[in-house]
N, C-alpha and C positions, 0 to 999 in steps of 0.2 A: 556861723562861728561867733562865740561870745567873748567880748574883750572888756577888760576892766581897766579904766584909766584912773590913775592915782596921781593927782597934781594939785598942789595947794594954790597955784595961781588960777583963780576961778575962770577968768576969761580964756586963758590958754587951754585949760582942761575942757571947757565947753567947746572951744573951737576944734580941738582934736576929736572929741566925741562926735560932734556934728559932721565933721569931715568923714570919719569912718562909717557913720550911719549912711552917708550918701554912697559909700562903697558897699552897702548892703550887709554890714556887720551889725550884730546886736551889741550895744555898748552900754555899760554902766560906768558911772563916774563917782569919784570920791575926792574930798579935799583935805582929809585928815589921815595921818599915818596909822594911828591906833584903830580907828574905825575901819580902815582898809584891811588891816591884818585880821580883824575879827571877821570881816566878810569873806576874805580869802579862805579862812579856815572852814567855813560852812558852805560856801558856794563853789560851783564848778565853773572855771573859766578856761577858755582855750588859750588865752594870752593875757598877761598882766603888763601894762605899760606903767612903769614905776619911776616917779621922781625921787630924788634923794633927800632934798632939804624939805622935810615935812614936819608939821606940828604934830605933837602926840607921840610919834614914833619915827625915828630916822629910817630912811629908805634902805640903807645897808643893813640895819637891824631887822627890817622886814624880810629882806632877801635871805639873811642867815636863818631866820625862822622858817621861811618857805622851804629852803633846802633841807631843813631838819624834819619838817612835818609833811611836806608835799613835794618830794624831790622831783616828781615828774612835771611840775608846773612850769610852763614857759614864761620867762620874764624878760622884758625889754626895758633897760634902764634909759631914762630920759632925764638928763641933768646938765646944769650949768658947770658942774665940776668937770673941767675939760683937760686937765693935765694928764700926761701919760700914766702917772702913778695912780690917779683916780680911776682911769679906765681899766688898768690892769687889776686894781683892787676889786672893782665891780665884777669883772669877768672871772677872776679867781674865786670869788665867793659863789659863783654859779650862774651869773646872768647869761642869758642866751645871746644877747646883743646889747650894745651900748651906743646911744646916739646923744651927741652933745648939743646943747642950745647955743645960739639959735640954729634952727633947722628949717628945711622946707617940708611942707606937708607931703609933697610928692615923694620925698625920700623916706619919710616915715611910713607912708603907704607901701612902698616897695619893700621895706624891711619887715613890715607886718606880713605881707604876702609870703616872703621868703620863710619866715618862721612858721607860719601856718601850713605851708606846703609840706612840712615834715610829717603831717598826717597821711600823706600819700605814699604809696609804695615806691614811687620813683620821683625824680626831680622834674618830671614833665610838668608843663603848665596847664595841662588839660586832664580832667578826670572823665573817663568815658565809661558809662554803664549802658550797654546795649545801644539804643538809639538816642540816648541822652548824653550830652557833652557839656561839661562845666569848665569854662575858661577861668582859671584861678587868678590870672592877672587882670583881665577885663571885668571880672565878676559878672559874667553872663552865662546863661544856660540856653542851649538849643535842643530841639527835638527833631530828629530826622533832618538835621542840617538847617532848620528854620528857627529863628530866635523865639524864645518864649517870653512873653511879657508878664512878669510876676511882681507882686508886691514884695516888700522887704521880708515880711514874715513868711510868705510862700516860698521865696528864694531860700531862706534859712532852713525851712523844713525840708525842701527837696535836696538841698546840699547835704544836710545831715543824713538823710536817708540814702543818698548816693554814696556817702563815705562808708556807710554800714550796709550796703546792698546785700540782700539775702538774710539779714539779721533782723530780729524783731526789736523795735524801738518803742519804749513805753511813752505814754502821754507825759508822765512825770519827767522823763529824760528830755523830751522836747522842750518842756517848760523850762527846765534847768539850763539848757544850752542856748535857747533862742529867745526866751522872754526875760525881762528884767526881774530882779530879785523880788520886787514888790508885787509881782503878779499874783493874782488869786489862783491857787492850785485847783479850786473847785469851779472855776469858770469854764465856759464852753468855748473859749478862745481857740484852743488847739483844734477841736472838731470843726469849728467854723472855717478856719483857714485850710484844714485838710480837705474839707468839702469843696471849697473854691478851687484849690489846687487840682483836685481830682477832675473837676469839670474841664479845666484848661488842658490837662494831660490827655483826657479822653478825646478832646477836640483835635489835639496835635497828633496823637498816636493811633486813635481809633479804638483804644481800650484803656482801662484804668489799671495802671501798674502798681497802685498802692493797695496792698491787701491788709485787711483788718484781721488780726489774730486775737481771738477772744481771750482775755486774761493776760495777754502779752503786749499788745500794742499794734504797731504798724510795720509792715515790711515791704520793701521795694522789690518787685518781681517783674522784670522786663522780658519781653519775648525776643528771642534772637533769630 
Protein backbone atom coordinates (compact mmCIF):
# COMPACT_ATOMS: atom_id res chain seq x y z
CA UNK A 1 0.00 0.00 0.00
CA UNK A 2 1.26 3.46 -0.92
CA UNK A 3 0.73 6.35 1.50
CA UNK A 4 1.35 10.07 0.93
CA UNK A 5 2.14 12.12 4.06
CA UNK A 6 1.59 15.89 3.68
CA UNK A 7 2.84 17.81 6.71
CA UNK A 8 4.83 21.06 6.86
CA UNK A 9 6.48 20.23 10.19
CA UNK A 10 9.41 18.36 8.69
CA UNK A 11 10.39 16.39 11.77
CA UNK A 12 6.81 15.25 12.38
CA UNK A 13 6.37 14.38 8.71
CA UNK A 14 9.58 12.36 8.71
CA UNK A 15 8.66 10.62 11.98
CA UNK A 16 5.27 9.59 10.58
CA UNK A 17 6.79 8.37 7.31
CA UNK A 18 9.51 6.36 9.03
CA UNK A 19 7.01 4.80 11.43
CA UNK A 20 4.73 3.73 8.58
CA UNK A 21 7.68 2.38 6.61
CA UNK A 22 8.47 0.17 9.60
CA UNK A 23 4.90 -1.13 9.21
CA UNK A 24 5.86 -2.11 5.63
CA UNK A 25 3.98 0.61 3.80
CA UNK A 26 5.49 2.51 0.89
CA UNK A 27 5.53 6.15 1.97
CA UNK A 28 6.11 9.42 0.16
CA UNK A 29 6.32 12.73 2.00
CA UNK A 30 5.72 16.37 1.16
CA UNK A 31 6.03 19.61 3.16
CA UNK A 32 4.13 22.02 0.87
CA UNK A 33 0.42 22.17 0.02
CA UNK A 34 0.67 23.21 -3.63
CA UNK A 35 3.33 20.63 -4.41
CA UNK A 36 1.21 17.99 -2.63
CA UNK A 37 -1.85 18.79 -4.73
CA UNK A 38 0.17 18.58 -7.95
CA UNK A 39 1.49 15.18 -6.93
CA UNK A 40 -1.93 13.88 -5.89
CA UNK A 41 -3.25 14.79 -9.34
CA UNK A 42 -0.68 12.69 -11.19
CA UNK A 43 0.20 9.93 -8.72
CA UNK A 44 -1.87 7.06 -7.35
CA UNK A 45 -2.00 6.75 -3.55
CA UNK A 46 -3.95 4.31 -1.41
CA UNK A 47 -4.16 6.92 1.35
CA UNK A 48 -3.27 10.59 1.80
CA UNK A 49 -2.48 11.79 5.34
CA UNK A 50 -3.13 15.51 5.15
CA UNK A 51 -2.26 18.37 7.49
CA UNK A 52 -4.42 21.49 7.20
CA UNK A 53 -2.08 24.38 8.00
CA UNK A 54 0.13 24.12 4.94
CA UNK A 55 2.19 26.65 2.98
CA UNK A 56 1.29 27.06 -0.68
CA UNK A 57 -2.23 25.64 -0.42
CA UNK A 58 -4.42 25.07 2.63
CA UNK A 59 -5.30 21.49 3.48
CA UNK A 60 -9.05 22.09 3.26
CA UNK A 61 -8.60 23.55 -0.23
CA UNK A 62 -6.65 20.44 -1.18
CA UNK A 63 -9.45 18.28 0.22
CA UNK A 64 -12.07 20.18 -1.80
CA UNK A 65 -10.00 19.74 -4.95
CA UNK A 66 -9.44 16.05 -4.25
CA UNK A 67 -13.16 15.40 -3.85
CA UNK A 68 -13.82 17.24 -7.12
CA UNK A 69 -11.07 15.61 -9.20
CA UNK A 70 -10.42 12.24 -7.48
CA UNK A 71 -13.50 11.46 -5.37
CA UNK A 72 -12.34 7.89 -4.67
CA UNK A 73 -9.13 9.05 -2.96
CA UNK A 74 -9.00 8.23 0.75
CA UNK A 75 -7.88 11.11 2.97
CA UNK A 76 -7.03 11.15 6.67
CA UNK A 77 -6.79 14.66 8.09
CA UNK A 78 -4.07 15.24 10.67
CA UNK A 79 -4.41 18.66 12.27
CA UNK A 80 -4.00 20.86 15.33
CA UNK A 81 -7.44 22.31 14.51
CA UNK A 82 -9.20 20.37 17.22
CA UNK A 83 -12.58 22.05 17.80
CA UNK A 84 -15.78 20.19 17.01
CA UNK A 85 -16.53 22.70 14.24
CA UNK A 86 -13.13 22.00 12.63
CA UNK A 87 -13.63 18.24 12.73
CA UNK A 88 -17.16 18.50 11.35
CA UNK A 89 -15.98 20.79 8.55
CA UNK A 90 -13.25 18.39 7.54
CA UNK A 91 -15.53 15.36 7.57
CA UNK A 92 -18.29 17.23 5.73
CA UNK A 93 -15.82 18.14 2.98
CA UNK A 94 -15.17 14.45 2.48
CA UNK A 95 -12.32 13.40 4.75
CA UNK A 96 -12.46 9.69 5.59
CA UNK A 97 -11.08 10.28 9.09
CA UNK A 98 -9.83 13.15 11.26
CA UNK A 99 -7.08 12.82 13.86
CA UNK A 100 -6.15 15.79 16.04
CA UNK A 101 -2.68 16.71 17.27
CA UNK A 102 -1.01 15.72 19.50
CA UNK A 103 -1.53 12.04 18.82
CA UNK A 104 0.14 8.70 19.46
CA UNK A 105 1.72 6.96 16.48
CA UNK A 106 -0.02 3.76 17.58
CA UNK A 107 -3.42 5.43 17.09
CA UNK A 108 -2.41 6.74 13.67
CA UNK A 109 -1.29 3.24 12.68
CA UNK A 110 -4.66 1.82 13.79
CA UNK A 111 -6.59 4.43 11.80
CA UNK A 112 -4.46 3.80 8.73
CA UNK A 113 -5.12 0.07 8.98
CA UNK A 114 -8.85 0.67 9.34
CA UNK A 115 -8.98 2.90 6.26
CA UNK A 116 -6.89 0.59 4.11
CA UNK A 117 -8.96 -2.44 5.10
CA UNK A 118 -11.75 -0.95 3.00
CA UNK A 119 -10.01 -2.57 0.03
CA UNK A 120 -11.05 -5.94 1.41
CA UNK A 121 -14.40 -7.56 0.77
CA UNK A 122 -15.07 -7.84 4.50
CA UNK A 123 -13.98 -6.26 7.75
CA UNK A 124 -11.85 -9.29 8.59
CA UNK A 125 -8.30 -8.55 9.64
CA UNK A 126 -6.92 -11.34 7.44
CA UNK A 127 -6.76 -11.67 3.68
CA UNK A 128 -6.53 -15.31 2.64
CA UNK A 129 -5.59 -16.46 -0.85
CA UNK A 130 -5.17 -20.23 -0.89
CA UNK A 131 -2.22 -21.12 1.39
CA UNK A 132 -1.24 -17.45 1.81
CA UNK A 133 -2.56 -15.39 4.71
CA UNK A 134 -1.97 -11.66 5.19
CA UNK A 135 -2.63 -10.24 8.66
CA UNK A 136 -3.66 -6.62 8.02
CA UNK A 137 -3.12 -5.58 11.62
CA UNK A 138 0.27 -7.16 12.27
CA UNK A 139 1.43 -6.60 8.68
CA UNK A 140 2.63 -10.19 8.39
CA UNK A 141 2.26 -12.82 5.68
CA UNK A 142 2.37 -16.57 6.21
CA UNK A 143 2.47 -19.50 3.79
CA UNK A 144 0.94 -22.82 4.84
CA UNK A 145 0.72 -21.37 8.35
CA UNK A 146 4.43 -20.55 8.56
CA UNK A 147 5.69 -16.94 8.55
CA UNK A 148 7.34 -15.59 5.41
CA UNK A 149 10.39 -13.41 5.94
CA UNK A 150 10.07 -10.72 3.26
CA UNK A 151 11.69 -7.39 2.55
CA UNK A 152 9.41 -4.33 2.52
CA UNK A 153 9.24 -4.29 -1.29
CA UNK A 154 8.60 -8.05 -1.48
CA UNK A 155 5.83 -7.66 1.09
CA UNK A 156 4.28 -4.81 -0.90
CA UNK A 157 4.35 -6.77 -4.15
CA UNK A 158 2.80 -9.89 -2.63
CA UNK A 159 0.17 -7.85 -0.79
CA UNK A 160 -0.82 -6.11 -4.01
CA UNK A 161 -0.97 -9.39 -5.95
CA UNK A 162 -3.08 -10.96 -3.18
CA UNK A 163 -5.52 -8.04 -3.27
CA UNK A 164 -5.87 -8.66 -7.01
CA UNK A 165 -5.54 -12.44 -7.02
CA UNK A 166 -6.36 -13.91 -10.42
CA UNK A 167 -5.92 -10.55 -12.17
CA UNK A 168 -2.95 -9.50 -14.26
CA UNK A 169 -0.95 -6.66 -12.66
CA UNK A 170 1.47 -4.74 -14.86
CA UNK A 171 4.99 -3.75 -13.90
CA UNK A 172 3.92 -0.10 -14.24
CA UNK A 173 1.07 -0.65 -11.77
CA UNK A 174 3.44 -2.20 -9.23
CA UNK A 175 5.85 0.72 -9.63
CA UNK A 176 2.99 3.17 -9.17
CA UNK A 177 1.67 1.59 -5.98
CA UNK A 178 4.77 0.25 -4.28
CA UNK A 179 7.69 2.42 -5.33
CA UNK A 180 8.29 6.11 -4.67
CA UNK A 181 7.35 8.63 -7.36
CA UNK A 182 11.00 9.31 -8.19
CA UNK A 183 11.66 5.68 -9.15
CA UNK A 184 12.96 5.03 -12.66
CA UNK A 185 10.21 3.27 -14.66
CA UNK A 186 12.88 1.69 -16.88
CA UNK A 187 14.83 0.09 -14.05
CA UNK A 188 14.86 -3.64 -13.37
CA UNK A 189 13.78 -3.14 -9.74
CA UNK A 190 10.39 -4.83 -10.09
CA UNK A 191 11.80 -7.88 -11.85
CA UNK A 192 14.60 -8.21 -9.30
CA UNK A 193 12.18 -8.15 -6.36
CA UNK A 194 9.72 -10.46 -8.15
CA UNK A 195 12.56 -12.93 -8.73
CA UNK A 196 13.57 -12.85 -5.06
CA UNK A 197 9.93 -13.18 -3.95
CA UNK A 198 9.39 -16.14 -6.27
CA UNK A 199 12.34 -18.01 -4.74
CA UNK A 200 10.92 -17.55 -1.24
CA UNK A 201 7.43 -18.63 -2.31
CA UNK A 202 8.79 -21.64 -4.14
CA UNK A 203 10.65 -22.69 -0.99
CA UNK A 204 7.56 -22.19 1.19
CA UNK A 205 4.92 -23.67 -1.15
CA UNK A 206 6.85 -26.06 -3.35
CA UNK A 207 5.87 -24.14 -6.49
CA UNK A 208 5.89 -20.60 -7.88
CA UNK A 209 2.40 -19.02 -7.71
CA UNK A 210 3.40 -15.86 -9.62
CA UNK A 211 2.65 -16.33 -13.30
CA UNK A 212 4.12 -14.01 -15.93
CA UNK A 213 1.57 -13.00 -18.57
CA UNK A 214 3.40 -11.67 -21.61
CA UNK A 215 2.19 -8.17 -22.43
CA UNK A 216 0.07 -8.02 -19.27
CA UNK A 217 2.30 -8.41 -16.24
CA UNK A 218 2.07 -10.78 -13.27
CA UNK A 219 -0.79 -12.80 -11.85
CA UNK A 220 -1.06 -14.69 -8.57
CA UNK A 221 -2.39 -18.21 -9.13
CA UNK A 222 -2.38 -20.46 -6.07
CA UNK A 223 -3.22 -24.14 -5.92
CA UNK A 224 -6.15 -25.14 -3.74
